[in-house]
All heavy atoms as a GROMACS GRO file, in nm:
protein
  493
    1MET      N    1   0.858  -2.080   1.862
    1MET     CA    2   0.927  -2.206   1.852
    1MET      C    3   0.846  -2.316   1.920
    1MET      O    4   0.868  -2.345   2.036
    1MET     CB    5   1.065  -2.194   1.919
    1MET     CG    6   1.161  -2.105   1.843
    1MET     SD    7   1.321  -2.093   1.922
    1MET     CE    8   1.293  -1.951   2.026
    2PRO      N    9   0.753  -2.372   1.852
    2PRO     CA   10   0.671  -2.477   1.913
    2PRO      C   11   0.753  -2.602   1.943
    2PRO      O   12   0.826  -2.649   1.858
    2PRO     CB   13   0.564  -2.507   1.808
    2PRO     CG   14   0.574  -2.400   1.707
    2PRO     CD   15   0.708  -2.338   1.720
    3PRO      N   16   0.745  -2.653   2.064
    3PRO     CA   17   0.821  -2.773   2.099
    3PRO      C   18   0.760  -2.898   2.038
    3PRO      O   19   0.638  -2.918   2.043
    3PRO     CB   20   0.816  -2.777   2.251
    3PRO     CG   21   0.694  -2.700   2.287
    3PRO     CD   22   0.673  -2.600   2.176
    4ASP      N   23   0.841  -2.982   1.977
    4ASP     CA   24   0.801  -3.115   1.929
    4ASP      C   25   0.676  -3.114   1.840
    4ASP      O   26   0.594  -3.204   1.847
    4ASP     CB   27   0.778  -3.211   2.046
    4ASP     CG   28   0.901  -3.224   2.135
    4ASP    OD1   29   1.003  -3.159   2.108
    4ASP    OD2   30   0.893  -3.299   2.231
    5ASN      N   31   0.659  -3.011   1.759
    5ASN     CA   32   0.547  -3.001   1.665
    5ASN      C   33   0.409  -3.006   1.732
    5ASN      O   34   0.310  -3.033   1.667
    5ASN     CB   35   0.556  -3.110   1.556
    5ASN     CG   36   0.675  -3.088   1.468
    5ASN    OD1   37   0.716  -2.975   1.443
    5ASN    ND2   38   0.731  -3.196   1.418
    6LYS      N   39   0.402  -2.986   1.862
    6LYS     CA   40   0.273  -2.978   1.930
    6LYS      C   41   0.215  -2.841   1.902
    6LYS      O   42   0.285  -2.741   1.903
    6LYS     CB   43   0.290  -2.998   2.081
    6LYS     CG   44   0.332  -3.138   2.119
    6LYS     CD   45   0.347  -3.150   2.269
    6LYS     CE   46   0.397  -3.288   2.305
    6LYS     NZ   47   0.426  -3.300   2.447
    7GLN      N   48   0.086  -2.838   1.876
    7GLN     CA   49   0.022  -2.711   1.848
    7GLN      C   50   0.004  -2.632   1.976
    7GLN      O   51  -0.054  -2.682   2.073
    7GLN     CB   52  -0.111  -2.732   1.779
    7GLN     CG   53  -0.167  -2.606   1.723
    7GLN     CD   54  -0.278  -2.632   1.624
    7GLN    OE1   55  -0.314  -2.746   1.601
    7GLN    NE2   56  -0.332  -2.528   1.568
    8GLU      N   57   0.057  -2.512   1.977
    8GLU     CA   58   0.046  -2.426   2.094
    8GLU      C   59  -0.071  -2.331   2.078
    8GLU      O   60  -0.108  -2.295   1.967
    8GLU     CB   61   0.173  -2.343   2.112
    8GLU     CG   62   0.290  -2.422   2.164
    8GLU     CD   63   0.403  -2.329   2.202
    8GLU    OE1   64   0.388  -2.258   2.303
    8GLU    OE2   65   0.502  -2.329   2.130
    9VAL      N   66  -0.125  -2.290   2.189
    9VAL     CA   67  -0.229  -2.188   2.189
    9VAL      C   68  -0.162  -2.056   2.155
    9VAL      O   69  -0.056  -2.023   2.207
    9VAL     CB   70  -0.297  -2.180   2.327
    9VAL    CG1   71  -0.395  -2.064   2.333
    9VAL    CG2   72  -0.364  -2.311   2.361
   10THR      N   73  -0.223  -1.980   2.066
   10THR     CA   74  -0.170  -1.849   2.030
   10THR      C   75  -0.234  -1.745   2.121
   10THR      O   76  -0.355  -1.744   2.141
   10THR     CB   77  -0.202  -1.816   1.883
   10THR    OG1   78  -0.143  -1.917   1.801
   10THR    CG2   79  -0.148  -1.682   1.844
   11VAL      N   80  -0.150  -1.660   2.176
   11VAL     CA   81  -0.198  -1.553   2.264
   11VAL      C   82  -0.157  -1.419   2.204
   11VAL      O   83  -0.072  -1.412   2.114
   11VAL     CB   84  -0.141  -1.566   2.407
   11VAL    CG1   85  -0.189  -1.697   2.471
   11VAL    CG2   86   0.010  -1.558   2.407
   12SER      N   87  -0.214  -1.314   2.252
   12SER     CA   88  -0.178  -1.182   2.204
   12SER      C   89  -0.114  -1.101   2.316
   12SER      O   90  -0.129  -1.132   2.434
   12SER     CB   91  -0.302  -1.108   2.152
   12SER     OG   92  -0.390  -1.083   2.259
   13PHE      N   93  -0.037  -1.001   2.273
   13PHE     CA   94   0.014  -0.905   2.370
   13PHE      C   95   0.020  -0.770   2.301
   13PHE      O   96   0.025  -0.760   2.179
   13PHE     CB   97   0.150  -0.948   2.429
   13PHE     CG   98   0.267  -0.933   2.336
   13PHE    CD1   99   0.352  -0.824   2.346
   13PHE    CD2  100   0.293  -1.030   2.240
   13PHE    CE1  101   0.460  -0.812   2.261
   13PHE    CE2  102   0.401  -1.018   2.156
   13PHE     CZ  103   0.486  -0.908   2.165
   14ARG      N  104   0.021  -0.666   2.380
   14ARG     CA  105   0.018  -0.531   2.325
   14ARG      C  106   0.155  -0.468   2.335
   14ARG      O  107   0.227  -0.489   2.432
   14ARG     CB  108  -0.082  -0.446   2.401
   14ARG     CG  109  -0.224  -0.493   2.378
   14ARG     CD  110  -0.321  -0.418   2.463
   14ARG     NE  111  -0.326  -0.277   2.422
   14ARG     CZ  112  -0.416  -0.192   2.464
   14ARG    NH1  113  -0.508  -0.232   2.550
   14ARG    NH2  114  -0.417  -0.068   2.424
   15VAL      N  115   0.188  -0.391   2.234
   15VAL     CA  116   0.312  -0.315   2.232
   15VAL      C  117   0.274  -0.170   2.206
   15VAL      O  118   0.197  -0.142   2.114
   15VAL     CB  119   0.406  -0.366   2.120
   15VAL    CG1  120   0.532  -0.282   2.113
   15VAL    CG2  121   0.440  -0.512   2.142
   16PHE      N  122   0.328  -0.082   2.284
   16PHE     CA  123   0.299   0.059   2.267
   16PHE      C  124   0.416   0.126   2.196
   16PHE      O  125   0.530   0.118   2.242
   16PHE     CB  126   0.273   0.126   2.403
   16PHE     CG  127   0.149   0.073   2.468
   16PHE    CD1  128   0.156  -0.034   2.557
   16PHE    CD2  129   0.025   0.128   2.439
   16PHE    CE1  130   0.041  -0.084   2.616
   16PHE    CE2  131  -0.090   0.077   2.497
   16PHE     CZ  132  -0.083  -0.028   2.585
   17LEU      N  133   0.386   0.186   2.081
   17LEU     CA  134   0.487   0.251   1.997
   17LEU      C  135   0.437   0.388   1.956
   17LEU      O  136   0.317   0.410   1.945
   17LEU     CB  137   0.509   0.170   1.868
   17LEU     CG  138   0.556   0.026   1.877
   17LEU    CD1  139   0.548  -0.039   1.740
   17LEU    CD2  140   0.698   0.022   1.929
   18PRO      N  141   0.531   0.477   1.926
   18PRO     CA  142   0.487   0.601   1.863
   18PRO      C  143   0.420   0.568   1.729
   18PRO      O  144   0.459   0.472   1.661
   18PRO     CB  145   0.617   0.678   1.839
   18PRO     CG  146   0.717   0.616   1.931
   18PRO     CD  147   0.674   0.473   1.948
   19GLU      N  148   0.319   0.644   1.693
   19GLU     CA  149   0.245   0.616   1.571
   19GLU      C  150   0.336   0.612   1.449
   19GLU      O  151   0.320   0.526   1.361
   19GLU     CB  152   0.136   0.721   1.552
   19GLU     CG  153   0.045   0.691   1.435
   19GLU     CD  154  -0.070   0.789   1.424
   19GLU    OE1  155  -0.076   0.885   1.503
   19GLU    OE2  156  -0.153   0.769   1.334
   20SER      N  157   0.434   0.700   1.443
   20SER     CA  158   0.524   0.705   1.327
   20SER      C  159   0.606   0.577   1.315
   20SER      O  160   0.627   0.527   1.204
   20SER     CB  161   0.616   0.826   1.335
   20SER     OG  162   0.697   0.820   1.451
   21LEU      N  163   0.649   0.521   1.427
   21LEU     CA  164   0.727   0.397   1.425
   21LEU      C  165   0.639   0.280   1.381
   21LEU      O  166   0.680   0.196   1.300
   21LEU     CB  167   0.788   0.369   1.561
   21LEU     CG  168   0.877   0.246   1.573
   21LEU    CD1  169   0.994   0.253   1.476
   21LEU    CD2  170   0.928   0.233   1.717
   22ARG      N  171   0.516   0.276   1.430
   22ARG     CA  172   0.422   0.172   1.390
   22ARG      C  173   0.396   0.178   1.240
   22ARG      O  174   0.395   0.076   1.172
   22ARG     CB  175   0.290   0.184   1.466
   22ARG     CG  176   0.188   0.079   1.425
   22ARG     CD  177   0.047   0.122   1.465
   22ARG     NE  178  -0.051   0.026   1.418
   22ARG     CZ  179  -0.109   0.030   1.298
   22ARG    NH1  180  -0.077   0.125   1.213
   22ARG    NH2  181  -0.198  -0.060   1.264
   23THR      N  182   0.375   0.298   1.191
   23THR     CA  183   0.347   0.315   1.048
   23THR      C  184   0.466   0.269   0.964
   23THR      O  185   0.449   0.196   0.866
   23THR     CB  186   0.314   0.462   1.017
   23THR    OG1  187   0.198   0.499   1.091
   23THR    CG2  188   0.290   0.484   0.868
   24GLU      N  189   0.586   0.309   1.003
   24GLU     CA  190   0.705   0.268   0.928
   24GLU      C  191   0.723   0.117   0.933
   24GLU      O  192   0.755   0.055   0.831
   24GLU     CB  193   0.829   0.338   0.986
   24GLU     CG  194   0.951   0.318   0.900
   24GLU     CD  195   1.068   0.404   0.944
   24GLU    OE1  196   1.057   0.478   1.043
   24GLU    OE2  197   1.172   0.395   0.876
   25PHE      N  198   0.699   0.055   1.047
   25PHE     CA  199   0.708  -0.091   1.061
   25PHE      C  200   0.606  -0.158   0.970
   25PHE      O  201   0.638  -0.254   0.898
   25PHE     CB  202   0.686  -0.130   1.207
   25PHE     CG  203   0.700  -0.277   1.235
   25PHE    CD1  204   0.815  -0.346   1.202
   25PHE    CD2  205   0.596  -0.347   1.296
   25PHE    CE1  206   0.828  -0.483   1.228
   25PHE    CE2  207   0.609  -0.483   1.324
   25PHE     CZ  208   0.724  -0.550   1.290
   26LYS      N  209   0.484  -0.107   0.969
   26LYS     CA  210   0.378  -0.163   0.886
   26LYS      C  211   0.414  -0.153   0.738
   26LYS      O  212   0.393  -0.249   0.661
   26LYS     CB  213   0.246  -0.092   0.914
   26LYS     CG  214   0.128  -0.155   0.845
   26LYS     CD  215  -0.002  -0.093   0.893
   26LYS     CE  216  -0.119  -0.168   0.833
   26LYS     NZ  217  -0.245  -0.133   0.895
   27VAL      N  218   0.471  -0.042   0.697
   27VAL     CA  219   0.513  -0.024   0.557
   27VAL      C  220   0.621  -0.124   0.520
   27VAL      O  221   0.615  -0.189   0.415
   27VAL     CB  222   0.561   0.121   0.533
   27VAL    CG1  223   0.634   0.134   0.400
   27VAL    CG2  224   0.444   0.219   0.540
   28TRP      N  225   0.722  -0.140   0.606
   28TRP     CA  226   0.829  -0.236   0.576
   28TRP      C  227   0.778  -0.379   0.573
   28TRP      O  228   0.822  -0.460   0.492
   28TRP     CB  229   0.945  -0.220   0.675
   28TRP     CG  230   1.033  -0.107   0.637
   28TRP    CD1  231   1.038   0.017   0.695
   28TRP    CD2  232   1.126  -0.104   0.528
   28TRP    NE1  233   1.130   0.096   0.630
   28TRP    CE2  234   1.185   0.023   0.526
   28TRP    CE3  235   1.164  -0.197   0.433
   28TRP    CZ2  236   1.281   0.060   0.433
   28TRP    CZ3  237   1.261  -0.160   0.340
   28TRP    CH2  238   1.317  -0.033   0.340
   29CYS      N  239   0.684  -0.411   0.660
   29CYS     CA  240   0.625  -0.545   0.657
   29CYS      C  241   0.553  -0.568   0.524
   29CYS      O  242   0.567  -0.674   0.463
   29CYS     CB  243   0.528  -0.564   0.774
   29CYS     SG  244   0.611  -0.580   0.933
   30ALA      N  245   0.479  -0.469   0.480
   30ALA     CA  246   0.408  -0.481   0.352
   30ALA      C  247   0.507  -0.497   0.237
   30ALA      O  248   0.485  -0.578   0.147
   30ALA     CB  249   0.320  -0.358   0.330
   31ARG      N  250   0.617  -0.424   0.241
   31ARG     CA  251   0.719  -0.435   0.137
   31ARG      C  252   0.779  -0.575   0.132
   31ARG      O  253   0.821  -0.622   0.027
   31ARG     CB  254   0.831  -0.334   0.159
   31ARG     CG  255   0.791  -0.192   0.128
   31ARG     CD  256   0.906  -0.099   0.154
   31ARG     NE  257   0.866   0.039   0.123
   31ARG     CZ  258   0.944   0.144   0.144
   31ARG    NH1  259   1.064   0.129   0.197
   31ARG    NH2  260   0.901   0.264   0.114
   32GLU      N  261   0.785  -0.640   0.249
   32GLU     CA  262   0.840  -0.776   0.257
   32GLU      C  263   0.731  -0.882   0.245
   32GLU      O  264   0.753  -0.999   0.271
   32GLU     CB  265   0.917  -0.793   0.388
   32GLU     CG  266   1.042  -0.709   0.394
   32GLU     CD  267   1.126  -0.734   0.517
   32GLU    OE1  268   1.089  -0.819   0.601
   32GLU    OE2  269   1.231  -0.670   0.529
   33ASN      N  270   0.610  -0.838   0.208
   33ASN     CA  271   0.497  -0.929   0.189
   33ASN      C  272   0.467  -1.012   0.313
   33ASN      O  273   0.446  -1.133   0.306
   33ASN     CB  274   0.520  -1.018   0.066
   33ASN     CG  275   0.392  -1.077   0.014
   33ASN    OD1  276   0.285  -1.019   0.028
   33ASN    ND2  277   0.401  -1.195  -0.045
   34THR      N  278   0.470  -0.948   0.428
   34THR     CA  279   0.436  -1.014   0.553
   34THR      C  280   0.346  -0.920   0.631
   34THR      O  281   0.308  -0.814   0.583
   34THR     CB  282   0.564  -1.053   0.632
   34THR    OG1  283   0.527  -1.134   0.743
   34THR    CG2  284   0.642  -0.933   0.680
   35ASN      N  285   0.311  -0.959   0.752
   35ASN     CA  286   0.233  -0.869   0.836
   35ASN      C  287   0.308  -0.843   0.965
   35ASN      O  288   0.408  -0.908   0.995
   35ASN     CB  289   0.092  -0.926   0.862
   35ASN     CG  290   0.095  -1.059   0.931
   35ASN    OD1  291   0.159  -1.075   1.035
   35ASN    ND2  292   0.027  -1.157   0.875
   36MET      N  293   0.260  -0.749   1.042
   36MET     CA  294   0.333  -0.709   1.163
   36MET      C  295   0.340  -0.822   1.265
   36MET      O  296   0.441  -0.838   1.334
   36MET     CB  297   0.270  -0.584   1.223
   36MET     CG  298   0.285  -0.462   1.134
   36MET     SD  299   0.236  -0.306   1.211
   36MET     CE  300   0.067  -0.337   1.254
   37SER      N  301   0.237  -0.901   1.275
   37SER     CA  302   0.236  -1.011   1.370
   37SER      C  303   0.343  -1.115   1.336
   37SER      O  304   0.420  -1.157   1.422
   37SER     CB  305   0.098  -1.076   1.373
   37SER     OG  306   0.094  -1.179   1.467
   38GLU      N  307   0.346  -1.155   1.208
   38GLU     CA  308   0.445  -1.255   1.166
   38GLU      C  309   0.587  -1.202   1.183
   38GLU      O  310   0.676  -1.273   1.229
   38GLU     CB  311   0.422  -1.294   1.019
   38GLU     CG  312   0.298  -1.377   0.996
   38GLU     CD  313   0.309  -1.516   1.055
   38GLU    OE1  314   0.420  -1.573   1.058
   38GLU    OE2  315   0.205  -1.568   1.099
   39LYS      N  316   0.610  -1.076   1.145
   39LYS     CA  317   0.744  -1.018   1.156
   39LYS      C  318   0.785  -1.004   1.301
   39LYS      O  319   0.899  -1.033   1.336
   39LYS     CB  320   0.749  -0.882   1.084
   39LYS     CG  321   0.888  -0.829   1.068
   39LYS     CD  322   0.971  -0.924   0.985
   39LYS     CE  323   1.107  -0.868   0.955
   39LYS     NZ  324   1.187  -0.958   0.872
   40THR      N  325   0.694  -0.963   1.386
   40THR     CA  326   0.725  -0.950   1.528
   40THR      C  327   0.760  -1.086   1.587
   40THR      O  328   0.857  -1.099   1.661
   40THR     CB  329   0.606  -0.888   1.604
   40THR    OG1  330   0.578  -0.759   1.547
   40THR    CG2  331   0.636  -0.874   1.752
   41ARG      N  332   0.682  -1.188   1.552
   41ARG     CA  333   0.709  -1.323   1.600
   41ARG      C  334   0.849  -1.367   1.557
   41ARG      O  335   0.927  -1.420   1.636
   41ARG     CB  336   0.604  -1.421   1.549
   41ARG     CG  337   0.622  -1.563   1.602
   41ARG     CD  338   0.517  -1.660   1.548
   41ARG     NE  339   0.381  -1.613   1.574
   41ARG     CZ  340   0.294  -1.576   1.480
   41ARG    NH1  341   0.326  -1.581   1.353
   41ARG    NH2  342   0.173  -1.537   1.514
   42SER      N  343   0.881  -1.345   1.430
   42SER     CA  344   1.011  -1.382   1.376
   42SER      C  345   1.125  -1.309   1.448
   42SER      O  346   1.226  -1.371   1.484
   42SER     CB  347   1.016  -1.351   1.226
   42SER     OG  348   1.144  -1.370   1.174
   43LEU      N  349   1.109  -1.180   1.470
   43LEU     CA  350   1.212  -1.103   1.539
   43LEU      C  351   1.231  -1.150   1.683
   43LEU      O  352   1.344  -1.159   1.731
   43LEU     CB  353   1.177  -0.954   1.535
   43LEU     CG  354   1.184  -0.890   1.397
   43LEU    CD1  355   1.119  -0.751   1.400
   43LEU    CD2  356   1.327  -0.882   1.348
   44ILE      N  357   1.122  -1.181   1.752
   44ILE     CA  358   1.130  -1.231   1.889
   44ILE      C  359   1.200  -1.367   1.892
   44ILE      O  360   1.286  -1.393   1.977
   44ILE     CB  361   0.991  -1.237   1.956
   44ILE    CG1  362   0.940  -1.095   1.978
   44ILE    CG2  363   0.996  -1.315   2.088
   44ILE    CD1  364   0.794  -1.087   2.022
   45GLU      N  365   1.164  -1.456   1.799
   45GLU     CA  366   1.228  -1.587   1.792
   45GLU      C  367   1.378  -1.573   1.768
   45GLU      O  368   1.459  -1.641   1.833
   45GLU     CB  369   1.166  -1.672   1.682
   45GLU     CG  370   1.027  -1.722   1.715
   45GLU     CD  371   0.957  -1.789   1.599
   45GLU    OE1  372   1.004  -1.777   1.483
   45GLU    OE2  373   0.853  -1.854   1.623
   46GLN      N  374   1.418  -1.484   1.677
   46GLN     CA  375   1.560  -1.462   1.650
   46GLN      C  376   1.632  -1.409   1.773
   46GLN      O  377   1.743  -1.452   1.805
   46GLN     CB  378   1.578  -1.364   1.534
   46GLN     CG  379   1.537  -1.418   1.400
   46GLN     CD  380   1.537  -1.311   1.292
   46GLN    OE1  381   1.606  -1.211   1.302
   46GLN    NE2  382   1.456  -1.332   1.189
   47TRP      N  383   1.570  -1.315   1.842
   47TRP     CA  384   1.630  -1.255   1.961
   47TRP      C  385   1.649  -1.361   2.071
   47TRP      O  386   1.756  -1.368   2.132
   47TRP     CB  387   1.541  -1.140   2.011
   47TRP     CG  388   1.597  -1.070   2.130
   47TRP    CD1  389   1.701  -0.981   2.132
   47TRP    CD2  390   1.554  -1.083   2.266
   47TRP    NE1  391   1.722  -0.938   2.261
   47TRP    CE2  392   1.633  -0.999   2.344
   47TRP    CE3  393   1.453  -1.157   2.326
   47TRP    CZ2  394   1.616  -0.987   2.481
   47TRP    CZ3  395   1.436  -1.145   2.462
   47TRP    CH2  396   1.517  -1.061   2.539
   48ILE      N  397   1.547  -1.443   2.093
   48ILE     CA  398   1.557  -1.550   2.193
   48ILE      C  399   1.667  -1.648   2.155
   48ILE      O  400   1.745  -1.692   2.240
   48ILE     CB  401   1.422  -1.620   2.214
   48ILE    CG1  402   1.325  -1.525   2.284
   48ILE    CG2  403   1.438  -1.751   2.292
   48ILE    CD1  404   1.182  -1.575   2.294
   49GLU      N  405   1.674  -1.684   2.026
   49GLU     CA  406   1.777  -1.777   1.980
   49GLU      C  407   1.917  -1.723   2.009
   49GLU      O  408   2.005  -1.797   2.054
   49GLU     CB  409   1.760  -1.803   1.831
   49GLU     CG  410   1.850  -1.911   1.778
   49GLU     CD  411   1.822  -1.942   1.632
   49GLU    OE1  412   1.704  -1.952   1.595
   49GLU    OE2  413   1.920  -1.955   1.556
   50THR      N  414   1.939  -1.594   1.988
   50THR     CA  415   2.071  -1.537   2.017
   50THR      C  416   2.100  -1.540   2.166
   50THR      O  417   2.214  -1.563   2.207
   50THR     CB  418   2.085  -1.393   1.965
   50THR    OG1  419   1.992  -1.308   2.031
   50THR    CG2  420   2.069  -1.385   1.815
   51LYS      N  421   1.999  -1.518   2.248
   51LYS     CA  422   2.017  -1.524   2.393
   51LYS      C  423   2.049  -1.665   2.439
   51LYS      O  424   2.135  -1.686   2.525
   51LYS     CB  425   1.893  -1.471   2.466
   51LYS     CG  426   1.863  -1.327   2.440
   51LYS     CD  427   1.977  -1.240   2.488
   51LYS     CE  428   1.948  -1.094   2.467
   51LYS     NZ  429   2.062  -1.010   2.503
   52VAL      N  430   1.979  -1.764   2.384
   52VAL     CA  431   2.003  -1.904   2.421
   52VAL      C  432   2.144  -1.945   2.381
   52VAL      O  433   2.216  -2.006   2.458
   52VAL     CB  434   1.897  -1.997   2.357
   52VAL    CG1  435   1.936  -2.142   2.370
   52VAL    CG2  436   1.760  -1.972   2.420
   53LYS      N  437   2.184  -1.908   2.258
   53LYS     CA  438   2.319  -1.942   2.211
   53LYS      C  439   2.425  -1.875   2.298
   53LYS      O  440   2.526  -1.936   2.331
   53LYS     CB  441   2.337  -1.902   2.065
   53LYS     CG  442   2.266  -1.991   1.969
   53LYS     CD  443   2.289  -1.947   1.827
   53LYS     CE  444   2.215  -2.037   1.728
   53LYS     NZ  445   2.232  -1.993   1.590
   54ALA      N  446   2.404  -1.750   2.333
   54ALA     CA  447   2.500  -1.678   2.418
   54ALA      C  448   2.509  -1.743   2.555
   54ALA      O  449   2.618  -1.757   2.611
   54ALA     CB  450   2.461  -1.532   2.431
   55ASN      N  451   2.396  -1.786   2.607
   55ASN     CA  452   2.394  -1.850   2.739
   55ASN      C  453   2.460  -1.988   2.733
   55ASN      O  454   2.531  -2.026   2.825
   55ASN     CB  455   2.250  -1.864   2.788
   55ASN     CG  456   2.242  -1.902   2.934
   55ASN    OD1  457   2.308  -1.841   3.017
   55ASN    ND2  458   2.165  -2.004   2.964
   56ASP      N  459   2.437  -2.062   2.623
   56ASP     CA  460   2.497  -2.194   2.608
   56ASP      C  461   2.649  -2.187   2.592
   56ASP      O  462   2.720  -2.282   2.626
   56ASP     CB  463   2.438  -2.268   2.487
   56ASP     CG  464   2.295  -2.313   2.510
   56ASP    OD1  465   2.248  -2.309   2.627
   56ASP    OD2  466   2.228  -2.348   2.413
   57SER      N  467   2.700  -2.076   2.540
   57SER     CA  468   2.844  -2.065   2.517
   57SER      C  469   2.920  -2.017   2.640
   57SER      O  470   3.042  -2.016   2.642
   57SER     CB  471   2.872  -1.971   2.400
   57SER     OG  472   2.833  -1.839   2.433
   58LYS      N  473   2.848  -1.979   2.745
   58LYS     CA  474   2.914  -1.936   2.868
   58LYS      C  475   2.968  -2.058   2.942
   58LYS      O  476   2.901  -2.160   2.953
   58LYS     CB  477   2.816  -1.862   2.960
   58LYS     CG  478   2.778  -1.726   2.910
   58LYS     CD  479   2.685  -1.657   3.007
   58LYS     CE  480   2.642  -1.523   2.954
   58LYS     NZ  481   2.550  -1.457   3.045
   59PRO      N  482   3.090  -2.047   2.995
   59PRO     CA  483   3.143  -2.160   3.073
   59PRO      C  484   3.064  -2.180   3.202
   59PRO      O  485   3.013  -2.086   3.261
   59PRO     CB  486   3.286  -2.116   3.105
   59PRO     CG  487   3.297  -1.973   3.070
   59PRO     CD  488   3.179  -1.935   2.986
   60ALA      N  489   3.051  -2.304   3.240
   60ALA     CA  490   2.973  -2.338   3.360
   60ALA      C  491   3.044  -2.302   3.486
   60ALA      O  492   3.157  -2.290   3.500
   60ALA     CB  493   2.940  -2.486   3.361
   0.00000   0.00000   0.00000
């Protein structure tokens, strides 16, 4: 979620998964015509959005 359309530096991070889970994830990404990086980014953004919304709905 880049703030105010400013270009952010892209960084990498490592995730350790069982090989079978990685393979299945890679297959599903290919089926959806995306790659693992894009799908991971999307899933993280969605997860953060749900956390922010949940936090915003809590009474002060």
